[in-house]
Kinemage of the C-alpha trace (Angstrom):
@kinemage 1
@onewidth
@group {chain A} dominant
@subgroup {mainchain}
@vectorlist {calphas} color= white
{ca met a 1} P 113.448 76.777 94.577
{ca pro a 2} L 114.472 80.479 94.719
{ca leu a 3} L 116.246 80.058 91.393
{ca cys a 4} L 113.021 78.764 89.837
{ca val a 5} L 111.191 81.862 91.042
{ca cys a 6} L 113.896 84.179 89.713
{ca met a 7} L 113.998 82.449 86.333
{ca ala a 8} L 110.239 82.292 85.696
{ca lys a 9} L 108.745 84.977 83.476
{ca his a 10} L 106.511 87.333 85.413
{ca glu a 11} L 102.989 87.706 84.057
{ca ser a 12} L 103.036 91.499 84.130
{ca thr a 13} L 106.615 92.197 83.070
{ca gln a 14} L 107.015 89.342 80.550
{ca val a 15} L 110.648 88.891 81.670
{ca ser a 16} L 112.258 87.113 84.590
{ca pro a 17} L 113.150 89.015 87.783
{ca ala a 18} L 116.743 87.820 87.370
{ca tyr a 19} L 116.959 89.462 83.959
{ca leu a 20} L 115.541 92.717 85.326
{ca gly a 21} L 117.892 92.708 88.274
{ca phe a 22} L 121.120 91.499 86.699
{ca gly a 23} L 120.675 92.356 83.033
{ca arg a 24} L 121.243 88.777 81.968
{ca his a 25} L 119.717 85.362 82.257
{ca val a 26} L 121.157 83.465 85.197
{ca pro a 27} L 122.520 80.094 84.130
{ca leu a 28} L 120.680 77.057 85.427
{ca ser a 29} L 123.732 74.855 85.608
{ca gly a 30} L 127.212 75.295 87.022
{ca asn a 31} L 128.578 73.869 83.776
{ca phe a 32} L 128.086 77.312 82.266
{ca tyr a 33} L 131.105 78.507 84.237
{ca ser a 34} L 134.027 76.526 82.985
{ca ser a 35} L 137.209 76.490 85.007
{ca thr a 36} L 139.363 76.954 81.925
{ca ala a 37} L 138.390 80.234 80.324
{ca thr a 38} L 140.471 81.080 77.312
{ca pro a 39} L 141.022 84.575 75.918
{ca asn a 40} L 139.120 83.568 72.778
{ca asp a 41} L 135.933 83.127 74.842
{ca phe a 42} L 135.697 86.877 75.280
{ca ala a 43} L 135.816 87.821 71.643
{ca val a 44} L 134.694 91.137 70.206
{ca lys a 45} L 131.522 89.493 68.939
{ca asn a 46} L 130.453 88.596 72.484
{ca asn a 47} L 131.306 92.085 73.739
{ca leu a 48} L 129.214 93.707 71.010
{ca phe a 49} L 126.288 91.406 71.795
{ca trp a 50} L 126.638 92.247 75.489
{ca ala a 51} L 126.755 95.995 74.756
{ca gln a 52} L 123.670 95.697 72.563
{ca glu a 53} L 121.814 93.836 75.342
{ca met a 54} L 122.798 96.471 77.902
{ca ser a 55} L 121.703 99.324 75.633
{ca met a 56} L 118.210 97.809 75.438
{ca leu a 57} L 117.759 97.652 79.230
{ca pro a 58} L 116.496 101.256 79.712
{ca glu a 59} L 113.791 100.631 77.108
{ca leu a 60} L 112.921 97.365 78.821
{ca tyr a 61} L 112.681 99.121 82.197
{ca ala a 62} L 110.300 101.719 80.746
{ca glu a 63} L 108.192 98.970 79.172
{ca val a 64} L 108.110 96.997 82.421
{ca lys a 65} L 107.119 100.125 84.334
{ca glu a 66} L 104.199 100.671 81.948
{ca arg a 67} L 103.116 97.021 82.183
{ca leu a 68} L 103.220 97.111 85.983
{ca his a 69} L 101.133 100.280 85.946
{ca gln a 70} L 98.573 98.601 83.664
{ca ala a 71} L 98.469 95.571 85.980
{ca tyr a 72} L 97.968 97.906 88.941
{ca glu a 73} L 95.080 99.665 87.190
{ca thr a 74} L 93.434 96.332 86.328
{ca asn a 75} L 93.764 95.024 89.875
{ca ala a 76} L 92.630 98.319 91.422
{ca lys a 77} L 89.527 98.324 89.232
{ca gln a 78} L 88.603 94.827 90.428
{ca tyr a 79} L 89.466 95.607 94.064
{ca asn a 80} L 87.492 98.854 94.142
{ca leu a 81} L 84.464 97.344 92.438
{ca arg a 82} L 82.384 97.278 95.629
{ca lys a 83} L 84.115 100.088 97.508
{ca arg a 84} L 82.415 103.416 97.899
{ca pro a 85} L 83.959 106.642 99.151
{ca leu a 86} L 82.425 107.597 102.500
{ca gln a 87} L 83.079 110.455 104.851
{ca phe a 88} L 81.128 111.500 107.877
{ca ala a 89} L 81.117 114.779 109.790
{ca phe a 90} L 80.570 115.677 113.421
{ca gly a 91} L 76.930 115.109 114.396
{ca asp a 92} L 76.089 112.740 111.513
{ca ile a 93} L 73.811 109.817 112.282
{ca val a 94} L 75.320 106.540 111.057
{ca trp a 95} L 74.547 102.853 111.344
{ca asn a 96} L 77.157 100.996 113.385
{ca arg a 97} L 77.695 97.230 112.975
{ca thr a 98} L 77.064 95.335 116.197
{ca tyr a 99} L 79.340 92.579 117.434
{ca val a 100} L 77.467 90.437 119.944
{ca leu a 101} L 77.784 86.870 121.141
{ca ser a 102} L 75.048 84.391 121.852
{ca asp a 103} L 74.470 83.577 125.512
{ca ala a 104} L 72.458 80.445 126.217
{ca ser a 105} L 72.166 81.199 129.947
{ca lys a 106} L 70.273 84.411 129.124
{ca asn a 107} L 68.389 82.916 126.150
{ca phe a 108} L 70.062 85.463 123.843
{ca phe a 109} L 70.795 84.463 120.264
{ca lys a 110} L 73.095 86.443 118.003
{ca lys a 111} L 71.028 85.838 114.894
{ca phe a 112} L 68.048 87.635 116.459
{ca ala a 113} L 70.085 90.675 117.533
{ca pro a 114} L 70.048 93.767 115.322
{ca lys a 115} L 72.927 93.848 112.855
{ca tyr a 116} L 73.270 97.648 112.993
{ca leu a 117} L 72.443 100.310 115.568
{ca ala a 118} L 71.904 104.018 114.937
{ca cys a 119} L 74.725 106.136 116.383
{ca lys a 120} L 75.988 109.697 116.230
{ca val a 121} L 79.491 110.796 115.245
{ca thr a 122} L 81.024 112.752 118.117
{ca arg a 123} L 84.543 113.159 116.784
{ca val a 124} L 86.387 112.571 113.522
{ca ile a 125} L 89.714 110.941 114.365
{ca ser a 126} L 90.769 110.395 110.740
{ca pro a 127} L 88.980 109.841 107.430
{ca leu a 128} L 88.737 106.152 108.383
{ca val a 129} L 88.172 106.255 112.171
{ca tyr a 130} L 85.289 107.903 113.991
{ca glu a 131} L 84.339 108.219 117.638
{ca leu a 132} L 80.681 107.357 118.189
{ca glu a 133} L 77.985 107.559 120.817
{ca asp a 134} L 74.568 105.980 120.813
{ca leu a 135} L 71.436 108.102 120.527
{ca his a 136} L 71.113 108.168 124.331
{ca gly a 137} L 74.538 109.793 124.739
{ca gln a 138} L 76.529 106.706 125.818
{ca pro a 139} L 80.019 106.644 124.257
{ca leu a 140} L 80.716 103.633 122.046
{ca gly a 141} L 84.405 104.236 121.339
{ca arg a 142} L 86.316 104.461 118.097
{ca trp a 143} L 85.048 102.642 115.020
{ca his a 144} L 86.549 102.039 111.594
{ca ile a 145} L 84.581 103.167 108.556
{ca lys a 146} L 84.188 99.534 107.398
{ca asp a 147} L 81.754 99.060 110.315
{ca leu a 148} L 79.654 102.141 109.465
{ca lys a 149} L 76.864 102.756 106.980
{ca pro a 150} L 75.360 106.099 106.022
{ca asn a 151} L 71.921 106.915 107.326
{ca ser a 152} L 69.222 108.417 105.125
{ca cys a 153} L 66.932 109.475 108.017
{ca thr a 154} L 67.260 112.679 110.036
{ca phe a 155} L 67.966 112.943 113.757
{ca asp a 156} L 64.354 114.077 114.368
{ca asp a 157} L 63.113 110.665 113.211
{ca tyr a 158} L 64.985 109.036 116.121
{ca ser a 159} L 64.267 111.585 118.840
{ca ser a 160} L 60.506 111.068 118.756
Protein backbone atom coordinates (compact mmCIF):
# COMPACT_ATOMS: atom_id res chain seq x y z
CA MET A 1 0.00 0.00 0.00
CA PRO A 2 2.72 2.60 0.79
CA LEU A 3 4.23 1.97 -2.64
CA CYS A 4 0.88 2.78 -4.26
CA VAL A 5 0.77 6.09 -2.41
CA CYS A 6 4.34 6.95 -3.40
CA MET A 7 3.75 6.06 -7.05
CA ALA A 8 0.45 7.92 -7.53
CA LYS A 9 0.61 11.35 -9.13
CA HIS A 10 -0.25 14.10 -6.69
CA GLU A 11 -3.04 16.42 -7.78
CA SER A 12 -1.12 19.60 -7.00
CA THR A 13 2.39 18.60 -8.08
CA GLN A 14 1.45 16.45 -11.10
CA VAL A 15 4.31 14.05 -10.26
CA SER A 16 4.66 11.20 -7.80
CA PRO A 17 6.20 11.77 -4.35
CA ALA A 18 8.74 9.05 -5.15
CA TYR A 19 9.93 10.96 -8.20
CA LEU A 20 10.25 14.17 -6.18
CA GLY A 21 12.12 12.44 -3.40
CA PHE A 22 14.40 10.10 -5.32
CA GLY A 23 14.64 11.73 -8.73
CA ARG A 24 13.41 8.62 -10.48
CA HIS A 25 10.37 6.43 -10.77
CA VAL A 26 10.51 3.56 -8.30
CA PRO A 27 10.07 0.23 -10.05
CA LEU A 28 6.90 -1.67 -9.26
CA SER A 29 8.43 -5.09 -9.64
CA GLY A 30 11.59 -6.71 -8.33
CA ASN A 31 12.24 -8.00 -11.85
CA PHE A 32 13.61 -4.56 -12.66
CA TYR A 33 16.71 -5.42 -10.64
CA SER A 34 18.32 -8.32 -12.37
CA SER A 35 20.95 -10.31 -10.55
CA THR A 36 23.21 -10.42 -13.58
CA ALA A 37 24.09 -6.86 -14.49
CA THR A 38 26.47 -6.62 -17.38
CA PRO A 39 28.77 -3.68 -18.12
CA ASN A 40 26.79 -3.00 -21.30
CA ASP A 41 23.70 -2.17 -19.21
CA PHE A 42 25.34 1.04 -18.07
CA ALA A 43 26.11 2.46 -21.46
CA VAL A 44 26.86 6.09 -22.20
CA LYS A 45 23.37 6.52 -23.60
CA ASN A 46 21.80 5.63 -20.24
CA ASN A 47 24.21 7.93 -18.40
CA LEU A 48 23.36 10.85 -20.67
CA PHE A 49 19.64 10.22 -20.20
CA TRP A 50 20.16 10.07 -16.43
CA ALA A 51 22.16 13.32 -16.45
CA GLN A 52 19.46 15.01 -18.52
CA GLU A 53 16.78 13.85 -16.05
CA MET A 54 18.80 15.11 -13.09
CA SER A 55 19.40 18.49 -14.73
CA MET A 56 15.63 18.99 -15.05
CA LEU A 57 14.96 18.38 -11.34
CA PRO A 58 15.63 21.97 -10.13
CA GLU A 59 13.12 23.27 -12.67
CA LEU A 60 10.65 20.62 -11.57
CA TYR A 61 11.13 21.60 -7.91
CA ALA A 62 10.44 25.26 -8.74
CA GLU A 63 7.34 24.27 -10.70
CA VAL A 64 6.11 22.04 -7.88
CA LYS A 65 6.70 24.83 -5.37
CA GLU A 66 4.57 27.19 -7.47
CA ARG A 67 1.81 24.59 -7.88
CA LEU A 68 1.74 23.91 -4.14
CA HIS A 69 1.51 27.64 -3.48
CA GLN A 70 -1.42 27.92 -5.92
CA ALA A 71 -3.14 24.98 -4.21
CA TYR A 72 -2.58 26.65 -0.84
CA GLU A 73 -4.11 29.91 -2.10
CA THR A 74 -7.14 28.07 -3.49
CA ASN A 75 -7.70 26.14 -0.27
CA ALA A 76 -7.13 29.20 1.92
CA LYS A 77 -9.69 31.16 -0.09
CA GLN A 78 -12.30 28.44 0.47
CA TYR A 79 -11.36 28.00 4.15
CA ASN A 80 -11.46 31.71 4.92
CA LEU A 81 -14.73 32.26 3.11
CA ARG A 82 -16.74 32.65 6.32
CA LYS A 83 -13.95 33.82 8.62
CA ARG A 84 -13.78 37.41 9.70
CA PRO A 85 -10.91 39.14 11.46
CA LEU A 86 -11.94 40.09 15.00
CA GLN A 87 -10.08 41.75 17.81
CA PHE A 88 -11.42 43.04 21.07
CA ALA A 89 -9.90 45.47 23.56
CA PHE A 90 -10.12 45.83 27.32
CA GLY A 91 -13.61 46.98 28.34
CA ASP A 92 -15.36 45.93 25.10
CA ILE A 93 -18.83 44.45 25.42
CA VAL A 94 -19.09 41.15 23.53
CA TRP A 95 -21.61 38.36 23.15
CA ASN A 96 -20.38 35.11 24.69
CA ARG A 97 -21.77 31.73 23.55
CA THR A 98 -23.43 29.84 26.38
CA TYR A 99 -22.90 26.14 26.98
CA VAL A 100 -25.73 24.79 29.12
CA LEU A 101 -27.29 21.39 29.61
CA SER A 102 -30.93 20.53 29.97
CA ASP A 103 -32.04 19.45 33.44
CA ALA A 104 -35.38 17.67 33.63
CA SER A 105 -35.46 17.76 37.45
CA LYS A 106 -35.45 21.57 37.33
CA ASN A 107 -37.67 21.80 34.22
CA PHE A 108 -34.82 23.55 32.36
CA PHE A 109 -34.49 23.00 28.62
CA LYS A 110 -31.39 23.95 26.67
CA LYS A 111 -33.31 25.05 23.60
CA PHE A 112 -35.08 27.76 25.61
CA ALA A 113 -31.87 29.12 27.14
CA PRO A 114 -30.24 32.17 25.56
CA LYS A 115 -27.57 31.26 23.02
CA TYR A 116 -25.39 34.28 23.85
CA LEU A 117 -24.92 36.47 26.92
CA ALA A 118 -23.51 40.00 27.02
CA CYS A 119 -20.09 40.12 28.70
CA LYS A 120 -17.22 42.53 29.16
CA VAL A 121 -13.59 41.90 28.24
CA THR A 122 -11.44 42.26 31.36
CA ARG A 123 -8.12 41.09 29.96
CA VAL A 124 -6.64 40.28 26.57
CA ILE A 125 -4.62 37.09 26.93
CA SER A 126 -3.78 36.77 23.22
CA PRO A 127 -5.42 37.81 19.96
CA LEU A 128 -7.52 34.63 20.21
CA VAL A 129 -8.16 34.29 23.97
CA TYR A 130 -9.94 36.79 26.20
CA GLU A 131 -10.80 36.85 29.88
CA LEU A 132 -14.43 37.84 30.43
CA GLU A 133 -16.80 38.87 33.17
CA ASP A 134 -20.55 39.24 33.03
CA LEU A 135 -22.19 42.65 33.29
CA HIS A 136 -22.64 42.16 37.05
CA GLY A 137 -18.89 41.75 37.60
CA GLN A 138 -18.76 37.95 37.98
CA PRO A 139 -15.68 36.44 36.28
CA LEU A 140 -16.46 33.96 33.51
CA GLY A 141 -12.93 32.76 32.76
CA ARG A 142 -10.99 32.60 29.53
CA TRP A 143 -12.82 32.26 26.23
CA HIS A 144 -11.64 31.64 22.69
CA ILE A 145 -12.61 34.14 20.01
CA LYS A 146 -14.70 31.48 18.21
CA ASP A 147 -17.20 31.75 21.10
CA LEU A 148 -17.44 35.56 20.94
CA LYS A 149 -19.41 37.93 18.75
CA PRO A 150 -19.00 41.69 18.50
CA ASN A 151 -21.64 43.85 20.09
CA SER A 152 -23.11 46.88 18.34
CA CYS A 153 -24.72 48.38 21.49
CA THR A 154 -22.95 50.56 24.05
CA PHE A 155 -22.41 49.74 27.72
CA ASP A 156 -25.01 52.38 28.70
CA ASP A 157 -27.72 50.33 26.98
CA TYR A 158 -27.06 47.48 29.44
CA SER A 159 -26.57 49.49 32.62
CA SER A 160 -30.07 50.94 32.62
